[in-house]
VOGU-3710 file (C-alpha; in Angstrom, 3 decimals, decimal comma):
1> mrsprlavda> -14,952/-24,415/-5,543  -15,080/-20,467/-4,509  -15,678/-19,862/-0,524  -16,539/-16,541/1,017  -13,592/-14,491/3,337  -14,366/-14,123/6,399  -13,622/-10,572/8,387  -14,567/-9,201/11,461  -15,625/-5,705/12,436  -15,960/-3,770/16,095
11> vvvtesgivl> -18,692/-0,988/17,200  -16,350/0,556/19,401  -17,781/2,442/22,364  -16,140/5,026/24,186  -17,407/7,626/26,920  -17,421/10,525/24,444  -18,904/7,898/21,073  -18,390/5,040/18,586  -15,066/5,219/17,006  -14,889/4,896/12,976
21> vrrknppfkg> -11,763/5,116/10,708  -12,034/6,968/7,848  -11,035/4,366/4,490  -7,805/4,818/2,809  -7,989/2,402/0,354  -10,912/1,448/-2,122  -13,567/0,306/-1,637  -15,328/3,219/-0,497  -12,051/5,268/0,088  -13,085/8,560/2,176
31> kwalpggfvr> -16,152/6,912/3,708  -16,016/6,097/7,203  -16,147/2,266/8,838  -16,325/0,371/11,465  -13,254/-1,004/12,534  -12,267/-4,378/10,668  -10,561/-6,528/8,061  -9,954/-9,976/7,131  -9,160/-12,778/9,610  -5,562/-14,842/8,883
41> ygervedall> -5,207/-18,453/8,771  -5,064/-20,283/11,874  -6,660/-16,907/14,268  -9,843/-16,480/15,791  -12,466/-13,980/15,422  -12,363/-12,657/18,844  -8,270/-12,112/18,159  -8,691/-10,898/14,678  -10,779/-8,640/16,351  -8,727/-6,881/18,833
51> reveeetglk> -5,362/-7,050/16,266  -7,179/-5,068/13,679  -8,782/-2,940/16,085  -5,285/-1,978/17,600  -4,098/-1,687/14,207  -6,556/0,750/12,885  -7,425/3,038/15,827  -4,281/2,674/17,775  -7,198/1,553/21,479  -6,897/-1,905/22,801
61> vriekligvy> -10,575/-2,936/23,194  -12,525/-5,923/25,414  -15,238/-7,428/23,526  -18,398/-7,404/25,285  -21,143/-9,105/22,709  -21,389/-10,347/19,635  -23,657/-7,896/17,238  -23,883/-10,773/14,849  -22,917/-12,612/11,226  -23,311/-11,077/7,956
71> sdprrdprgh> -23,027/-12,359/5,135  -25,276/-11,113/2,394  -22,805/-11,613/-0,948  -23,687/-7,962/-2,053  -22,083/-6,212/1,255  -18,285/-6,073/-0,524  -17,988/-5,053/-3,827  -14,612/-6,988/-3,573  -16,612/-10,071/-3,138  -18,256/-12,209/-0,872
81> vvsvcfraka> -17,342/-11,058/2,587  -18,720/-12,356/5,526  -17,862/-10,745/8,815  -18,412/-11,200/11,839  -19,013/-8,152/14,633  -18,345/-7,611/17,913  -19,358/-4,773/20,214  -16,684/-3,878/22,140  -15,434/-1,248/24,816  -12,021/0,805/24,739
91> tggelragsd> -9,734/-0,144/27,347  -6,338/1,469/26,580  -4,150/2,624/24,015  -4,062/5,795/22,054  -6,426/7,186/19,232  -4,098/7,117/16,330  -4,909/5,945/12,904  -2,816/3,502/11,527  -2,917/0,724/9,045  -5,645/1,421/5,835
101> aaevrifpei> -6,948/3,984/7,749  -6,460/7,501/7,044  -8,019/9,043/10,237  -10,070/8,035/12,805  -12,499/9,811/15,009  -14,611/9,624/17,794  -18,369/10,568/17,011  -20,644/11,568/19,578  -23,265/11,346/16,334  -22,966/9,305/13,552
111> pwnelafdha> -22,325/9,971/10,280  -25,365/7,381/9,082  -24,970/9,089/5,536  -21,227/9,197/5,500  -20,962/5,003/6,265  -19,104/2,371/4,066  -20,635/-1,198/3,136  -23,770/-2,236/5,603  -22,309/-0,669/8,142  -25,544/1,195/8,935
121> kilidagfsd> -26,977/-2,023/9,308  -24,170/-2,981/11,744  -24,828/0,029/14,184  -28,294/0,142/13,924  -28,454/-4,117/14,854  -26,085/-2,968/17,725  -28,839/-0,246/19,433  -28,153/3,112/17,939  -30,768/4,925/15,509  -30,212/6,626/13,015
131> kq> -32,843/8,970/13,821  -30,569/10,881/15,306
//
């Protein structure tokens, strides 16, 4: 029996805007995405989120709240990936692209037409409007 893979995504909020990473690898290479990644075996999703955000952005964050669980089997072209998504606030660190991020940037206005996966839906569910 096959099972979905488990991932986390973070809506990281700073005083200047939302943190997004430009994907270095397929799928969606070159598109902007929320920082996140796969949960390791034996790891809590909250710990995976803190690890992935720091690896991809250089930032330390504090989780504020759960946004939702995204489980559409078609949300990731690599296969069925379920993502647990949290809103988080940057608390420290230094903004820098790391691991599989080609670039990291804080956006005062979200580049809605350049987002990967279902990240526009996640941002709307987090309270951001695509009617900027």
